[in-house]
Phi, psi and omega in degrees: 000137180287135178284329179269127180284143178269134187283072177221144177256129182257136175246125178235105177280136184217163161199116181053059182244032183301330181287329184259330192300315181304319180296318179294313181298320180297330183284347178235031179297343180279352184284143180294330186209134179230123174255126171256113184263106189260153174242062176055053179302146178256000176258203184270015185304309183298318180294320178296319179295314180297320180296331179274000178092008179279156176267118182266125180236135180267134178248130179246109186282136178271003177093349183230288187196144002280159172272181198298316185289317178295321177300317180298317180296327181278335193239340183285142181275075183295139174257003178233152179288323185267136176237149175236125180255125179231144167275157184296337180267014178250148183227123177279143179283160179303325182294343182296328183300310181293321183292317179290327175300319177298317179301312183294316182296326179268005182052040178080352182047048177093359180255143179268341181199166182223140176270148175229140181275148179241144174251118181281125175268129184211123180054046170094355181205168180271145180278118185277352182227309179296126179058031176222128004283163181219091187272135176227138177274107187237338181249118183198167174284123192297333179278357181250000184220145173213156176284141177289159174245106184267332183236132178262152179085180180289136183245352181056037182240011182101179185259008179248152178301145183261279180242021175287155179240157175284133174251126180241152174270105181134176179285158178232157177230186181234142174272153177282322186292156179234137179267153174268134182245104181268055187288331188232075180294344177207162177296324179302316179294319178303312183296318181297314180295315184283342170295319177288317181299325181292334173299316179295315181298320181297317179290326175297319180298321179289335183254012189292348177283355181290151177298147178285167182302150181285342174265124184288146173295129185270048176205118180298322182297317181291318178299317179296317180298320179291322178297315178297323181292319178298319179293323183293340181295342180266000184261150173282167174059039182301318178302320178294319178296322178296318177300314181298320181300312183286316189278326183255302185297317177274003179061039177298338178299337178284349175271008176071212182298324180298323177294323178294313180298319181298317180293319180294321179295324178288331173295320177297320177300318178296319179296317178299320179297317180296312183296320180290325176296318178296320179298318179294321179297316180295319179296320178294319180296321179296328179274358179075026181257165170290151183295337179235156178293156173290128185244033182294339181264005185296315181297321179295321179294314179298319179295325179295318178298315180299318182295322180294322179295312182294320181295334181282350181294131180296132181293340183267357183290124180247148176301137182262143173291138180293129180277134182254022182301131182292344181278352182297133185250024183244139176275107184277079182239122179282000000 
């Protein structure tokens, strides 16, 4: 463990995460500040966080927006410019401390945020092909980034962001280190999570005609994946196509039986999303409503988010010359 704290603030959103939280907190013990944003947990999560020296903050969801991570970015009193967002089931590797220290000391060397790759743990080991690589923008200057809002209204998917991404004002880079994602400790947990996620997906499908955010996703891979997903909504046999994508295109077959189960479960997730979207359409038709909400205010909302991000930029911030120190351990790739 590093004796010197790294000047980064960590945000960990939780609810009843006593089983995962100690492992996550231990992996960022080097951070100067850790906020655990709780949603009235009924287990020992809050006590465990406080015992580890984290600041526990309670979040009360209004059922619509903002969700937990965006609320934290807007309201927490950060004492550092850089924030790192982790879920309780994610674990940073030991090498992350030195790499993030380099980022902070160089003030990003011209970058506003950094992507980190995740390794999905499933049935006792990490999947080397299915859902790998899986890049997420998690380290960034808090006044330069916010999560996008893709779905309006209540989604019945919980109070935490589902598949939204952070949008930052500025260039981004990639970290070398990779985090472990213990998202699915059991098949039961996978099914429970994706039952909620499919509620979000169904509402997104009904609202997909809405304009996209005014801030572009800073990842070609994610933009491409979203474009393919929008196109796939018009195709038949979507669950089968999802299985083929994970098992064949991503080479999940090389993960053995675990890759097969993972791909089949995602096909089931696709089917739930389709069925729930159809259910919502029928319910809307019975009420004499349009199948999707009116989204005339979407551009204004996206523009408002963009304006808040830009307005938060320090007026004194000057472009930094790129440091060429051979000791830098960060891949400066936009």
